[in-house]
C-alpha positions in Angstrom: 45.7 52.5 -17.8 45.4 50.3 -14.6 42.0 51.8 -13.8 40.8 50.9 -17.3 41.9 47.3 -17.1 40.5 47.1 -13.6 37.1 48.3 -14.8 37.2 45.9 -17.7 37.9 43.0 -15.4 35.1 44.0 -13.1 32.7 44.5 -16.0 33.6 41.0 -17.4 33.1 39.4 -14.0 29.7 41.1 -13.6 28.7 40.0 -17.1 29.7 36.4 -16.3 27.7 36.5 -13.0 24.6 37.9 -14.7 24.9 35.2 -17.4 25.2 32.4 -14.9 22.2 33.8 -12.9 20.1 34.0 -16.0 21.0 30.5 -17.0 20.1 29.2 -13.6 16.7 31.0 -13.6 15.9 29.6 -17.0 16.7 26.1 -15.9 14.6 26.5 -12.7 11.7 27.8 -14.7 11.8 24.9 -17.0 11.9 22.5 -14.1 8.9 24.3 -12.5 6.8 24.0 -15.7 4.8 20.7 -15.6 5.1 18.5 -18.6 2.1 18.2 -20.9 -0.1 15.1 -21.1 1.2 12.4 -23.4 0.4 8.7 -23.8 1.8 5.8 -25.7 -0.2 4.7 -28.7 0.2 1.6 -30.7 -1.9 -1.2 -32.2 -0.5 -3.5 -29.5 -1.6 -1.3 -26.7 -5.1 -1.0 -28.2 -5.2 -4.8 -28.6 -4.5 -5.5 -24.9 -6.8 -2.9 -23.6 -9.3 -4.4 -21.1 -13.0 -4.2 -22.0 -14.0 -0.7 -21.1 -17.5 0.7 -21.4 -17.0 4.4 -22.2 -19.9 6.4 -20.6 -18.4 9.9 -20.4 -20.0 12.4 -18.0 -21.7 15.5 -19.4 -19.2 18.4 -19.2 -20.0 20.4 -16.1 -18.1 22.1 -13.3 -19.0 19.6 -10.6 -17.8 16.3 -12.1 -16.2 16.9 -15.5 -14.8 20.4 -15.8 -12.7 19.7 -18.8 -9.4 20.8 -17.1 -6.4 19.3 -18.9 -4.2 17.0 -16.9 -0.4 17.2 -16.9 1.9 14.3 -17.7 0.4 11.3 -15.9 2.8 10.2 -13.2 0.5 7.9 -11.1 -2.6 5.9 -10.8 -4.7 6.3 -7.7 -7.0 3.5 -6.3 -10.1 4.4 -4.4 -13.1 2.5 -3.0 -16.6 3.8 -3.5 -17.7 3.5 0.2 -21.1 2.5 -1.3 -21.4 -1.2 -0.6 -23.3 -3.2 -3.2 -23.6 -0.4 -5.8 -22.6 -1.1 -9.4 -20.1 0.8 -11.5 -23.0 2.5 -13.4 -24.7 3.4 -10.1 -21.5 5.3 -9.1 -21.1 6.7 -12.6 -24.7 8.0 -12.5 -24.1 9.6 -9.1 -21.2 11.6 -10.6 -23.4 12.6 -13.6 -26.1 13.8 -11.2 -23.8 16.3 -9.6 -24.3 18.6 -12.5 -27.8 19.1 -11.3 -27.6 18.5 -7.5 -24.4 20.6 -7.0 -23.9 18.7 -3.7 -20.1 18.4 -4.1 -17.4 18.1 -6.7 -16.5 14.5 -7.3 -15.7 12.0 -10.1 -13.3 9.4 -11.3 -11.7 8.5 -14.6 -12.8 4.9 -14.2 -15.1 2.8 -12.0 -14.6 -0.9 -11.7 -17.8 -2.8 -10.8 -18.8 -5.9 -8.9 -19.0 -8.0 -12.0 -15.6 -6.8 -13.2 -17.1 -4.3 -15.5 -15.0 -1.1 -16.2 -16.8 2.1 -16.9 -14.9 5.2 -18.0 -16.4 8.5 -16.8 -13.7 11.1 -17.6 -11.0 10.9 -20.3 -7.5 10.4 -18.9 -6.5 13.7 -20.5 -9.0 15.5 -18.4 -8.9 16.0 -14.6 -11.3 14.1 -12.4 -12.2 15.3 -8.9 -10.9 12.3 -6.9 -7.4 12.6 -5.6 -7.1 16.1 -4.2 -3.6 17.5 -4.9 -2.9 14.7 -7.3 -5.9 15.2 -9.6 -3.8 17.1 -12.1 -1.2 14.3 -12.7 -2.9 11.0 -12.0 -5.6 8.7 -13.3 -8.2 7.8 -10.7 -10.0 4.4 -10.4 -13.0 4.0 -8.1 -13.6 0.4 -7.1 -16.9 -1.2 -6.1 -17.1 -3.6 -3.1 -19.9 -5.9 -1.8 -19.9 -5.0 1.9 -18.7 -2.7 4.6 -15.3 -4.3 4.9 -14.3 -2.7 1.6 -12.8 -6.0 0.4 -13.0 -6.4 -3.3 -14.4 -9.6 -4.8 -12.3 -11.6 -7.3 -14.0 -10.2 -10.4 -13.5 -6.6 -9.3 -9.9 -7.4 -8.2 -8.9 -8.9 -11.5 -10.2 -6.0 -13.5 -8.4 -3.6 -11.2 -5.2 -5.5 -11.9 -5.8 -5.6 -15.6 -6.7 -1.9 -15.8 -3.8 -0.7 -13.7 -1.3 -2.8 -15.7 -2.7 -1.5 -19.0 -2.6 2.1 -17.8 1.0 1.6 -16.7 1.9 0.4 -20.2 0.1 3.4 -21.7 1.8 6.0 -19.5 5.3 4.4 -19.0 4.6 3.7 -15.3 5.1 0.7 -13.1 3.5 -0.9 -10.1 5.3 1.5 -7.7 3.4 4.4 -9.4 0.1 2.8 -8.3 -0.9 4.5 -5.0 -3.9 4.7 -2.7 -6.0 7.8 -2.0 -4.6 7.3 1.5 -1.1 7.9 0.3 -2.2 11.4 -0.9 -4.3 12.6 2.0 -4.3 10.0 4.8 -8.0 9.3 4.1 -8.9 5.6 4.8 -9.4 4.9 1.2 -9.5 2.2 -0.2 -10.5 0.9 3.2 -9.4 -2.7 2.8 -6.0 -1.8 1.3 -5.3 0.7 4.1 -6.3 -1.7 6.9 -4.5 -4.7 5.3 -1.1 -3.6 4.1 -0.2 -7.1 3.0 -3.2 -7.1 0.7 -2.1 -3.8 -0.8 1.5 -5.1 -1.4 0.0 -8.2 -3.0 -2.2 -6.1 -5.3 0.8 -4.0 -6.4 2.8 -7.2 -7.0 -0.1 -8.6 -9.1 -0.1 -5.4 -11.2 3.7 -5.8 -11.7 3.3 -9.4 -12.8 0.5 -8.5 -15.3 2.5 -5.5 -16.6 5.6 -7.7 -17.3 3.4 -10.2 -19.2 2.1 -7.3 -21.3 5.6 -6.0 -22.0 6.8 -9.5 -22.9 4.6 -9.7 -26.0 4.9 -6.0 -26.9 
């Protein structure tokens, strides 16, 4: 009789342990699975969208492979390293990669010297810009007039406006805006890496703009 009870208790303990282990594995698997892409949609968000010239790249494996992004958790700022070139110049370079096959490169947006914003890749598709963060970020390439990499006022203001709007769209804030440098250590965007105070000011300006957008939401 004692043996029977002993076996029953052992069996119950083993069953409890197995159940706990299975529950833990299930929770871990759920945590490992990336969340799917989502975005906030409303008439208000559409109404405060900055002027964007949508010039999507032709689908191709070198600049627009059509790979779906996960939930967007950040916005990555880059500089083009191509002084004096316009947003469309850079967009057309990405487009040309489908034929030249020189490299894999692209960006979701390019902000130009006149403040123009060109969209190259939808935000729900991965751009080849931010290495390990391609899958969960929106990338913005920014034009600059000279080798210093410093952005002129028109470019800067559009960068602020675009980042704030994207933050609104994806439930982010200015702390989710990062540099390519913060992902890989690459000196990009050059001016914001070499001038940390300018980078802090930019993030602050994005935060102020975002609060204004939320104020009227």
